[in-house]
PDB file with one MODEL, atoms N, CA, C and O in Angstrom:
MODEL        1
ATOM      1  N   MET A   1       0.815  -1.196   0.000  1.00  0.00           N
ATOM      2  CA  MET A   1       0.000   0.000   0.000  1.00  0.00           C
ATOM      3  C   MET A   1       0.861   1.265   0.000  1.00  0.00           C
ATOM      4  O   MET A   1       0.490   2.277  -0.595  1.00  0.00           O
ATOM      5  N   VAL A   2       1.994   1.199   0.661  1.00  0.00           N
ATOM      6  CA  VAL A   2       2.884   2.364   0.725  1.00  0.00           C
ATOM      7  C   VAL A   2       3.421   2.701  -0.665  1.00  0.00           C
ATOM      8  O   VAL A   2       3.505   3.872  -1.034  1.00  0.00           O
ATOM      9  N   LEU A   3       3.785   1.675  -1.434  1.00  0.00           N
ATOM     10  CA  LEU A   3       4.301   1.891  -2.786  1.00  0.00           C
ATOM     11  C   LEU A   3       3.253   2.572  -3.663  1.00  0.00           C
ATOM     12  O   LEU A   3       3.573   3.484  -4.424  1.00  0.00           O
ATOM     13  N   THR A   4       2.023   2.134  -3.557  1.00  0.00           N
ATOM     14  CA  THR A   4       0.938   2.746  -4.327  1.00  0.00           C
ATOM     15  C   THR A   4       0.724   4.193  -3.906  1.00  0.00           C
ATOM     16  O   THR A   4       0.503   5.060  -4.752  1.00  0.00           O
ATOM     17  N   LEU A   5       0.786   4.454  -2.624  1.00  0.00           N
ATOM     18  CA  LEU A   5       0.607   5.818  -2.128  1.00  0.00           C
ATOM     19  C   LEU A   5       1.716   6.737  -2.641  1.00  0.00           C
ATOM     20  O   LEU A   5       1.446   7.864  -3.056  1.00  0.00           O
ATOM     21  N   ILE A   6       2.947   6.262  -2.615  1.00  0.00           N
ATOM     22  CA  ILE A   6       4.071   7.054  -3.132  1.00  0.00           C
ATOM     23  C   ILE A   6       3.896   7.311  -4.626  1.00  0.00           C
ATOM     24  O   ILE A   6       4.102   8.432  -5.091  1.00  0.00           O
ATOM     25  N   ALA A   7       3.516   6.276  -5.380  1.00  0.00           N
ATOM     26  CA  ALA A   7       3.305   6.433  -6.821  1.00  0.00           C
ATOM     27  C   ALA A   7       2.179   7.421  -7.106  1.00  0.00           C
ATOM     28  O   ALA A   7       2.277   8.226  -8.033  1.00  0.00           O
ATOM     29  N   PHE A   8       1.113   7.363  -6.315  1.00  0.00           N
ATOM     30  CA  PHE A   8      -0.009   8.276  -6.512  1.00  0.00           C
ATOM     31  C   PHE A   8       0.401   9.718  -6.224  1.00  0.00           C
ATOM     32  O   PHE A   8       0.035  10.626  -6.970  1.00  0.00           O
ATOM     33  N   VAL A   9       1.148   9.933  -5.163  1.00  0.00           N
ATOM     34  CA  VAL A   9       1.602  11.286  -4.817  1.00  0.00           C
ATOM     35  C   VAL A   9       2.525  11.831  -5.903  1.00  0.00           C
ATOM     36  O   VAL A   9       2.401  12.991  -6.295  1.00  0.00           O
ATOM     37  N   LEU A  10       3.444  11.009  -6.390  1.00  0.00           N
ATOM     38  CA  LEU A  10       4.343  11.449  -7.463  1.00  0.00           C
ATOM     39  C   LEU A  10       3.572  11.757  -8.738  1.00  0.00           C
ATOM     40  O   LEU A  10       3.878  12.731  -9.426  1.00  0.00           O
ATOM     41  N   THR A  11       2.577  10.937  -9.062  1.00  0.00           N
ATOM     42  CA  THR A  11       1.751  11.182 -10.244  1.00  0.00           C
ATOM     43  C   THR A  11       1.033  12.519 -10.126  1.00  0.00           C
ATOM     44  O   THR A  11       1.043  13.320 -11.060  1.00  0.00           O
ATOM     45  N   ALA A  12       0.417  12.756  -8.989  1.00  0.00           N
ATOM     46  CA  ALA A  12      -0.302  14.018  -8.784  1.00  0.00           C
ATOM     47  C   ALA A  12       0.649  15.206  -8.865  1.00  0.00           C
ATOM     48  O   ALA A  12       0.310  16.237  -9.446  1.00  0.00           O
ATOM     49  N   LEU A  13       1.826  15.066  -8.289  1.00  0.00           N
ATOM     50  CA  LEU A  13       2.813  16.147  -8.318  1.00  0.00           C
ATOM     51  C   LEU A  13       3.273  16.443  -9.742  1.00  0.00           C
ATOM     52  O   LEU A  13       3.354  17.603 -10.145  1.00  0.00           O
ATOM     53  N   ILE A  14       3.572  15.400 -10.495  1.00  0.00           N
ATOM     54  CA  ILE A  14       4.031  15.585 -11.878  1.00  0.00           C
ATOM     55  C   ILE A  14       2.951  16.234 -12.724  1.00  0.00           C
ATOM     56  O   ILE A  14       3.228  17.168 -13.477  1.00  0.00           O
ATOM     57  N   LEU A  15       1.720  15.746 -12.607  1.00  0.00           N
ATOM     58  CA  LEU A  15       0.636  16.294 -13.417  1.00  0.00           C
ATOM     59  C   LEU A  15       0.282  17.723 -13.009  1.00  0.00           C
ATOM     60  O   LEU A  15      -0.129  18.518 -13.854  1.00  0.00           O
ATOM     61  N   ALA A  16       0.434  18.058 -11.741  1.00  0.00           N
ATOM     62  CA  ALA A  16       0.096  19.404 -11.277  1.00  0.00           C
ATOM     63  C   ALA A  16       1.173  20.424 -11.617  1.00  0.00           C
ATOM     64  O   ALA A  16       0.858  21.563 -11.963  1.00  0.00           O
ATOM     65  N   VAL A  17       2.428  20.036 -11.523  1.00  0.00           N
ATOM     66  CA  VAL A  17       3.533  20.982 -11.684  1.00  0.00           C
ATOM     67  C   VAL A  17       4.011  21.088 -13.128  1.00  0.00           C
ATOM     68  O   VAL A  17       4.508  22.139 -13.533  1.00  0.00           O
ATOM     69  N   SER A  18       3.875  20.048 -13.891  1.00  0.00           N
ATOM     70  CA  SER A  18       4.450  19.989 -15.231  1.00  0.00           C
ATOM     71  C   SER A  18       4.076  21.164 -16.137  1.00  0.00           C
ATOM     72  O   SER A  18       4.969  21.725 -16.772  1.00  0.00           O
ATOM     73  N   PRO A  19       2.811  21.565 -16.229  1.00  0.00           N
ATOM     74  CA  PRO A  19       2.499  22.672 -17.148  1.00  0.00           C
ATOM     75  C   PRO A  19       3.090  24.016 -16.726  1.00  0.00           C
ATOM     76  O   PRO A  19       3.253  24.904 -17.563  1.00  0.00           O
ATOM     77  N   PHE A  20       3.411  24.179 -15.450  1.00  0.00           N
ATOM     78  CA  PHE A  20       3.880  25.466 -14.950  1.00  0.00           C
ATOM     79  C   PHE A  20       5.362  25.466 -14.602  1.00  0.00           C
ATOM     80  O   PHE A  20       5.899  26.496 -14.193  1.00  0.00           O
ATOM     81  N   ALA A  21       6.026  24.334 -14.757  1.00  0.00           N
ATOM     82  CA  ALA A  21       7.419  24.213 -14.329  1.00  0.00           C
ATOM     83  C   ALA A  21       8.337  25.054 -15.209  1.00  0.00           C
ATOM     84  O   ALA A  21       8.177  25.105 -16.429  1.00  0.00           O
ATOM     85  N   THR A  22       9.289  25.703 -14.577  1.00  0.00           N
ATOM     86  CA  THR A  22      10.340  26.429 -15.283  1.00  0.00           C
ATOM     87  C   THR A  22      11.622  25.638 -15.113  1.00  0.00           C
ATOM     88  O   THR A  22      12.071  25.422 -13.987  1.00  0.00           O
ATOM     89  N   PRO A  23      12.221  25.202 -16.220  1.00  0.00           N
ATOM     90  CA  PRO A  23      13.415  24.371 -16.079  1.00  0.00           C
ATOM     91  C   PRO A  23      14.588  25.151 -15.489  1.00  0.00           C
ATOM     92  O   PRO A  23      14.779  26.333 -15.774  1.00  0.00           O
ATOM     93  N   LEU A  24      15.353  24.468 -14.674  1.00  0.00           N
ATOM     94  CA  LEU A  24      16.590  25.020 -14.137  1.00  0.00           C
ATOM     95  C   LEU A  24      17.735  24.176 -14.667  1.00  0.00           C
ATOM     96  O   LEU A  24      17.675  22.947 -14.639  1.00  0.00           O
ATOM     97  N   TYR A  25      18.750  24.821 -15.138  1.00  0.00           N
ATOM     98  CA  TYR A  25      19.901  24.117 -15.681  1.00  0.00           C
ATOM     99  C   TYR A  25      21.133  24.717 -15.028  1.00  0.00           C
ATOM    100  O   TYR A  25      21.408  25.906 -15.192  1.00  0.00           O
ATOM    101  N   ALA A  26      21.860  23.921 -14.306  1.00  0.00           N
ATOM    102  CA  ALA A  26      23.051  24.389 -13.590  1.00  0.00           C
ATOM    103  C   ALA A  26      22.677  25.530 -12.640  1.00  0.00           C
ATOM    104  O   ALA A  26      23.408  26.512 -12.507  1.00  0.00           O
ATOM    105  N   THR A  27      21.535  25.378 -11.989  1.00  0.00           N
ATOM    106  CA  THR A  27      20.998  26.318 -10.992  1.00  0.00           C
ATOM    107  C   THR A  27      20.749  27.718 -11.536  1.00  0.00           C
ATOM    108  O   THR A  27      20.680  28.671 -10.761  1.00  0.00           O
ATOM    109  N   ALA A  28      20.612  27.862 -12.849  1.00  0.00           N
ATOM    110  CA  ALA A  28      20.296  29.159 -13.439  1.00  0.00           C
ATOM    111  C   ALA A  28      19.063  29.006 -14.328  1.00  0.00           C
ATOM    112  O   ALA A  28      18.948  28.012 -15.045  1.00  0.00           O
ATOM    113  N   PRO A  29      18.147  29.963 -14.296  1.00  0.00           N
ATOM    114  CA  PRO A  29      16.994  29.883 -15.202  1.00  0.00           C
ATOM    115  C   PRO A  29      17.463  29.882 -16.655  1.00  0.00           C
ATOM    116  O   PRO A  29      18.427  30.563 -17.004  1.00  0.00           O
ATOM    117  N   VAL A  30      16.788  29.126 -17.483  1.00  0.00           N
ATOM    118  CA  VAL A  30      17.188  29.005 -18.882  1.00  0.00           C
ATOM    119  C   VAL A  30      15.983  29.239 -19.778  1.00  0.00           C
ATOM    120  O   VAL A  30      14.840  29.232 -19.322  1.00  0.00           O
ATOM    121  N   GLU A  31      16.257  29.444 -21.055  1.00  0.00           N
ATOM    122  CA  GLU A  31      15.202  29.569 -22.050  1.00  0.00           C
ATOM    123  C   GLU A  31      14.904  28.180 -22.603  1.00  0.00           C
ATOM    124  O   GLU A  31      15.814  27.411 -22.914  1.00  0.00           O
ATOM    125  N   LEU A  32      13.628  27.879 -22.718  1.00  0.00           N
ATOM    126  CA  LEU A  32      13.241  26.589 -23.269  1.00  0.00           C
ATOM    127  C   LEU A  32      12.696  26.829 -24.665  1.00  0.00           C
ATOM    128  O   LEU A  32      11.692  27.521 -24.835  1.00  0.00           O
ATOM    129  N   ARG A  33      13.349  26.264 -25.655  1.00  0.00           N
ATOM    130  CA  ARG A  33      12.913  26.413 -27.042  1.00  0.00           C
ATOM    131  C   ARG A  33      12.395  25.082 -27.537  1.00  0.00           C
ATOM    132  O   ARG A  33      12.037  24.220 -26.734  1.00  0.00           O
ATOM    133  N   GLN A  34      12.349  24.902 -28.827  1.00  0.00           N
ATOM    134  CA  GLN A  34      11.780  23.694 -29.422  1.00  0.00           C
ATOM    135  C   GLN A  34      12.241  22.422 -28.728  1.00  0.00           C
ATOM    136  O   GLN A  34      11.475  21.822 -27.974  1.00  0.00           O
ATOM    137  N   PHE A  35      13.459  22.005 -28.964  1.00  0.00           N
ATOM    138  CA  PHE A  35      13.976  20.775 -28.377  1.00  0.00           C
ATOM    139  C   PHE A  35      15.354  20.996 -27.776  1.00  0.00           C
ATOM    140  O   PHE A  35      16.182  20.085 -27.777  1.00  0.00           O
ATOM    141  N   GLU A  36      15.608  22.185 -27.266  1.00  0.00           N
ATOM    142  CA  GLU A  36      16.925  22.431 -26.694  1.00  0.00           C
ATOM    143  C   GLU A  36      16.827  23.406 -25.527  1.00  0.00           C
ATOM    144  O   GLU A  36      15.918  24.232 -25.450  1.00  0.00           O
ATOM    145  N   ILE A  37      17.778  23.283 -24.637  1.00  0.00           N
ATOM    146  CA  ILE A  37      17.914  24.210 -23.519  1.00  0.00           C
ATOM    147  C   ILE A  37      19.117  25.086 -23.834  1.00  0.00           C
ATOM    148  O   ILE A  37      20.195  24.584 -24.155  1.00  0.00           O
ATOM    149  N   VAL A  38      18.928  26.392 -23.741  1.00  0.00           N
ATOM    150  CA  VAL A  38      20.011  27.324 -24.034  1.00  0.00           C
ATOM    151  C   VAL A  38      20.371  28.059 -22.751  1.00  0.00           C
ATOM    152  O   VAL A  38      19.538  28.746 -22.159  1.00  0.00           O
ATOM    153  N   ALA A  39      21.618  27.905 -22.333  1.00  0.00           N
ATOM    154  CA  ALA A  39      22.133  28.619 -21.168  1.00  0.00           C
ATOM    155  C   ALA A  39      23.445  29.279 -21.571  1.00  0.00           C
ATOM    156  O   ALA A  39      24.412  28.604 -21.923  1.00  0.00           O
ATOM    157  N   SER A  40      23.463  30.584 -21.514  1.00  0.00           N
ATOM    158  CA  SER A  40      24.622  31.368 -21.974  1.00  0.00           C
ATOM    159  C   SER A  40      24.879  31.051 -23.436  1.00  0.00           C
ATOM    160  O   SER A  40      24.004  31.270 -24.275  1.00  0.00           O
ATOM    161  N   ASN A  41      26.051  30.542 -23.759  1.00  0.00           N
ATOM    162  CA  ASN A  41      26.372  30.203 -25.146  1.00  0.00           C
ATOM    163  C   ASN A  41      26.295  28.709 -25.400  1.00  0.00           C
ATOM    164  O   ASN A  41      26.765  28.230 -26.432  1.00  0.00           O
ATOM    165  N   PHE A  42      25.716  27.979 -24.482  1.00  0.00           N
ATOM    166  CA  PHE A  42      25.682  26.522 -24.582  1.00  0.00           C
ATOM    167  C   PHE A  42      24.248  26.061 -24.819  1.00  0.00           C
ATOM    168  O   PHE A  42      23.331  26.465 -24.104  1.00  0.00           O
ATOM    169  N   ALA A  43      24.064  25.219 -25.821  1.00  0.00           N
ATOM    170  CA  ALA A  43      22.737  24.669 -26.122  1.00  0.00           C
ATOM    171  C   ALA A  43      22.797  23.150 -26.027  1.00  0.00           C
ATOM    172  O   ALA A  43      23.695  22.515 -26.581  1.00  0.00           O
ATOM    173  N   GLU A  44      21.838  22.584 -25.326  1.00  0.00           N
ATOM    174  CA  GLU A  44      21.781  21.127 -25.201  1.00  0.00           C
ATOM    175  C   GLU A  44      20.437  20.632 -25.725  1.00  0.00           C
ATOM    176  O   GLU A  44      19.381  21.075 -25.274  1.00  0.00           O
ATOM    177  N   ARG A  45      20.491  19.717 -26.673  1.00  0.00           N
ATOM    178  CA  ARG A  45      19.261  19.158 -27.244  1.00  0.00           C
ATOM    179  C   ARG A  45      18.730  18.053 -26.346  1.00  0.00           C
ATOM    180  O   ARG A  45      19.505  17.351 -25.697  1.00  0.00           O
ATOM    181  N   PHE A  46      17.415  17.897 -26.306  1.00  0.00           N
ATOM    182  CA  PHE A  46      16.799  16.854 -25.508  1.00  0.00           C
ATOM    183  C   PHE A  46      15.512  16.396 -26.174  1.00  0.00           C
ATOM    184  O   PHE A  46      14.981  17.061 -27.063  1.00  0.00           O
ATOM    185  N   LEU A  47      15.031  15.267 -25.736  1.00  0.00           N
ATOM    186  CA  LEU A  47      13.783  14.718 -26.246  1.00  0.00           C
ATOM    187  C   LEU A  47      12.633  15.351 -25.479  1.00  0.00           C
ATOM    188  O   LEU A  47      12.551  15.237 -24.256  1.00  0.00           O
ATOM    189  N   GLN A  48      11.754  16.012 -26.200  1.00  0.00           N
ATOM    190  CA  GLN A  48      10.611  16.659 -25.564  1.00  0.00           C
ATOM    191  C   GLN A  48       9.387  15.767 -25.748  1.00  0.00           C
ATOM    192  O   GLN A  48       8.970  15.495 -26.873  1.00  0.00           O
ATOM    193  N   ILE A  49       8.824  15.319 -24.643  1.00  0.00           N
ATOM    194  CA  ILE A  49       7.658  14.445 -24.689  1.00  0.00           C
ATOM    195  C   ILE A  49       6.415  15.315 -24.570  1.00  0.00           C
ATOM    196  O   ILE A  49       6.313  16.116 -23.641  1.00  0.00           O
ATOM    197  N   PRO A  50       5.464  15.173 -25.495  1.00  0.00           N
ATOM    198  CA  PRO A  50       4.233  15.968 -25.406  1.00  0.00           C
ATOM    199  C   PRO A  50       3.479  15.671 -24.110  1.00  0.00           C
ATOM    200  O   PRO A  50       3.518  14.548 -23.607  1.00  0.00           O
ATOM    201  N   GLN A  51       2.798  16.677 -23.575  1.00  0.00           N
ATOM    202  CA  GLN A  51       2.103  16.534 -22.295  1.00  0.00           C
ATOM    203  C   GLN A  51       1.089  15.389 -22.282  1.00  0.00           C
ATOM    204  O   GLN A  51       1.052  14.650 -21.298  1.00  0.00           O
ATOM    205  N   PRO A  52       0.261  15.199 -23.322  1.00  0.00           N
ATOM    206  CA  PRO A  52      -0.683  14.068 -23.274  1.00  0.00           C
ATOM    207  C   PRO A  52       0.020  12.709 -23.200  1.00  0.00           C
ATOM    208  O   PRO A  52      -0.443  11.807 -22.502  1.00  0.00           O
ATOM    209  N   LEU A  53       1.134  12.563 -23.918  1.00  0.00           N
ATOM    210  CA  LEU A  53       1.884  11.309 -23.880  1.00  0.00           C
ATOM    211  C   LEU A  53       2.531  11.108 -22.509  1.00  0.00           C
ATOM    212  O   LEU A  53       2.541   9.995 -21.983  1.00  0.00           O
ATOM    213  N   ALA A  54       3.061  12.167 -21.940  1.00  0.00           N
ATOM    214  CA  ALA A  54       3.662  12.072 -20.605  1.00  0.00           C
ATOM    215  C   ALA A  54       2.606  11.713 -19.563  1.00  0.00           C
ATOM    216  O   ALA A  54       2.865  10.909 -18.668  1.00  0.00           O
ATOM    217  N   THR A  55       1.424  12.303 -19.673  1.00  0.00           N
ATOM    218  CA  THR A  55       0.334  11.983 -18.749  1.00  0.00           C
ATOM    219  C   THR A  55      -0.067  10.523 -18.871  1.00  0.00           C
ATOM    220  O   THR A  55      -0.262   9.841 -17.866  1.00  0.00           O
ATOM    221  N   ALA A  56      -0.190  10.042 -20.109  1.00  0.00           N
ATOM    222  CA  ALA A  56      -0.549   8.636 -20.323  1.00  0.00           C
ATOM    223  C   ALA A  56       0.521   7.705 -19.759  1.00  0.00           C
ATOM    224  O   ALA A  56       0.198   6.677 -19.164  1.00  0.00           O
ATOM    225  N   ALA A  57       1.787   8.058 -19.942  1.00  0.00           N
ATOM    226  CA  ALA A  57       2.871   7.216 -19.427  1.00  0.00           C
ATOM    227  C   ALA A  57       2.861   7.167 -17.903  1.00  0.00           C
ATOM    228  O   ALA A  57       3.042   6.103 -17.311  1.00  0.00           O
ATOM    229  N   VAL A  58       2.649   8.309 -17.276  1.00  0.00           N
ATOM    230  CA  VAL A  58       2.622   8.350 -15.810  1.00  0.00           C
ATOM    231  C   VAL A  58       1.449   7.544 -15.272  1.00  0.00           C
ATOM    232  O   VAL A  58       1.600   6.799 -14.304  1.00  0.00           O
ATOM    233  N   LEU A  59       0.283   7.688 -15.890  1.00  0.00           N
ATOM    234  CA  LEU A  59      -0.887   6.933 -15.435  1.00  0.00           C
ATOM    235  C   LEU A  59      -0.718   5.437 -15.675  1.00  0.00           C
ATOM    236  O   LEU A  59      -1.183   4.628 -14.872  1.00  0.00           O
ATOM    237  N   THR A  60      -0.059   5.059 -16.767  1.00  0.00           N
ATOM    238  CA  THR A  60       0.223   3.645 -17.026  1.00  0.00           C
ATOM    239  C   THR A  60       1.161   3.081 -15.966  1.00  0.00           C
ATOM    240  O   THR A  60       0.945   1.977 -15.467  1.00  0.00           O
ATOM    241  N   LEU A  61       2.197   3.832 -15.624  1.00  0.00           N
ATOM    242  CA  LEU A  61       3.109   3.387 -14.567  1.00  0.00           C
ATOM    243  C   LEU A  61       2.401   3.278 -13.223  1.00  0.00           C
ATOM    244  O   LEU A  61       2.677   2.363 -12.447  1.00  0.00           O
ATOM    245  N   LEU A  62       1.495   4.202 -12.946  1.00  0.00           N
ATOM    246  CA  LEU A  62       0.727   4.134 -11.706  1.00  0.00           C
ATOM    247  C   LEU A  62      -0.153   2.890 -11.690  1.00  0.00           C
ATOM    248  O   LEU A  62      -0.226   2.196 -10.676  1.00  0.00           O
ATOM    249  N   ALA A  63      -0.819   2.603 -12.803  1.00  0.00           N
ATOM    250  CA  ALA A  63      -1.663   1.409 -12.880  1.00  0.00           C
ATOM    251  C   ALA A  63      -0.828   0.139 -12.720  1.00  0.00           C
ATOM    252  O   ALA A  63      -1.247  -0.798 -12.041  1.00  0.00           O
ATOM    253  N   ALA A  64       0.346   0.105 -13.338  1.00  0.00           N
ATOM    254  CA  ALA A  64       1.225  -1.062 -13.208  1.00  0.00           C
ATOM    255  C   ALA A  64       1.688  -1.233 -11.766  1.00  0.00           C
ATOM    256  O   ALA A  64       1.783  -2.359 -11.277  1.00  0.00           O
ATOM    257  N   THR A  65       1.974  -0.138 -11.088  1.00  0.00           N
ATOM    258  CA  THR A  65       2.390  -0.205  -9.685  1.00  0.00           C
ATOM    259  C   THR A  65       1.279  -0.763  -8.812  1.00  0.00           C
ATOM    260  O   THR A  65       1.520  -1.618  -7.960  1.00  0.00           O
ATOM    261  N   VAL A  66       0.065  -0.278  -9.026  1.00  0.00           N
ATOM    262  CA  VAL A  66      -1.078  -0.768  -8.249  1.00  0.00           C
ATOM    263  C   VAL A  66      -1.291  -2.251  -8.508  1.00  0.00           C
ATOM    264  O   VAL A  66      -1.514  -3.020  -7.573  1.00  0.00           O
ATOM    265  N   TYR A  67      -1.225  -2.659  -9.779  1.00  0.00           N
ATOM    266  CA  TYR A  67      -1.421  -4.065 -10.133  1.00  0.00           C
ATOM    267  C   TYR A  67      -0.341  -4.944  -9.507  1.00  0.00           C
ATOM    268  O   TYR A  67      -0.645  -5.983  -8.921  1.00  0.00           O
ATOM    269  N   LEU A  68       0.919  -4.529  -9.630  1.00  0.00           N
ATOM    270  CA  LEU A  68       2.012  -5.336  -9.084  1.00  0.00           C
ATOM    271  C   LEU A  68       1.928  -5.449  -7.570  1.00  0.00           C
ATOM    272  O   LEU A  68       2.194  -6.512  -7.009  1.00  0.00           O
ATOM    273  N   GLU A  69       1.562  -4.369  -6.911  1.00  0.00           N
ATOM    274  CA  GLU A  69       1.437  -4.434  -5.460  1.00  0.00           C
ATOM    275  C   GLU A  69       0.292  -5.367  -5.065  1.00  0.00           C
ATOM    276  O   GLU A  69       0.433  -6.150  -4.125  1.00  0.00           O
ATOM    277  N   PHE A  70      -0.822  -5.296  -5.757  1.00  0.00           N
ATOM    278  CA  PHE A  70      -1.956  -6.172  -5.475  1.00  0.00           C
ATOM    279  C   PHE A  70      -1.586  -7.625  -5.738  1.00  0.00           C
ATOM    280  O   PHE A  70      -1.909  -8.503  -4.938  1.00  0.00           O
ATOM    281  N   PHE A  71      -0.901  -7.887  -6.872  1.00  0.00           N
ATOM    282  CA  PHE A  71      -0.498  -9.244  -7.233  1.00  0.00           C
ATOM    283  C   PHE A  71       0.484  -9.806  -6.206  1.00  0.00           C
ATOM    284  O   PHE A  71       0.405 -10.980  -5.844  1.00  0.00           O
ATOM    285  N   THR A  72       1.401  -8.974  -5.743  1.00  0.00           N
ATOM    286  CA  THR A  72       2.378  -9.406  -4.740  1.00  0.00           C
ATOM    287  C   THR A  72       1.689  -9.787  -3.437  1.00  0.00           C
ATOM    288  O   THR A  72       2.064 -10.774  -2.804  1.00  0.00           O
ATOM    289  N   LYS A  73       0.694  -9.022  -3.034  1.00  0.00           N
ATOM    290  CA  LYS A  73      -0.037  -9.344  -1.810  1.00  0.00           C
ATOM    291  C   LYS A  73      -0.811 -10.651  -1.964  1.00  0.00           C
ATOM    292  O   LYS A  73      -0.930 -11.421  -1.010  1.00  0.00           O
ATOM    293  N   MET A  74      -1.338 -10.900  -3.162  1.00  0.00           N
ATOM    294  CA  MET A  74      -2.058 -12.159  -3.396  1.00  0.00           C
ATOM    295  C   MET A  74      -1.096 -13.337  -3.299  1.00  0.00           C
ATOM    296  O   MET A  74      -1.440 -14.367  -2.719  1.00  0.00           O
ATOM    297  N   GLN A  75       0.102 -13.202  -3.857  1.00  0.00           N
ATOM    298  CA  GLN A  75       1.089 -14.282  -3.832  1.00  0.00           C
ATOM    299  C   GLN A  75       1.614 -14.505  -2.419  1.00  0.00           C
ATOM    300  O   GLN A  75       1.901 -15.642  -2.045  1.00  0.00           O
ATOM    301  N   ALA A  76       1.741 -13.455  -1.636  1.00  0.00           N
ATOM    302  CA  ALA A  76       2.244 -13.589  -0.270  1.00  0.00           C
ATOM    303  C   ALA A  76       1.243 -14.315   0.616  1.00  0.00           C
ATOM    304  O   ALA A  76       1.624 -14.947   1.602  1.00  0.00           O
ATOM    305  N   GLY A  77      -0.025 -14.228   0.270  1.00  0.00           N
ATOM    306  CA  GLY A  77      -1.055 -14.888   1.062  1.00  0.00           C
ATOM    307  C   GLY A  77      -1.139 -16.385   0.832  1.00  0.00           C
ATOM    308  O   GLY A  77      -1.764 -17.091   1.623  1.00  0.00           O
ATOM    309  N   LYS A  78      -0.528 -16.883  -0.225  1.00  0.00           N
ATOM    310  CA  LYS A  78      -0.616 -18.319  -0.547  1.00  0.00           C
ATOM    311  C   LYS A  78       0.354 -19.143   0.253  1.00  0.00           C
ATOM    312  O   LYS A  78       0.402 -20.363   0.098  1.00  0.00           O
TER     313      LYS A  78
ENDMDL
END
């Protein structure tokens, strides 16, 4: 149950903060462009996951966590 609770709290936190989050890179605010972070004269490319896909992935991981915890409890009872 604790694992599910932790997963649920992390899911809620990610979904609540993600649209408003400002990325920090090397403890300095940076500009976020298409697929790169620009800090001073340095640009780093990264994979940008669309918000609907990220939400689906987080919810899938949460469902898998709940299922695995439930399955583990069933096996422990045998």
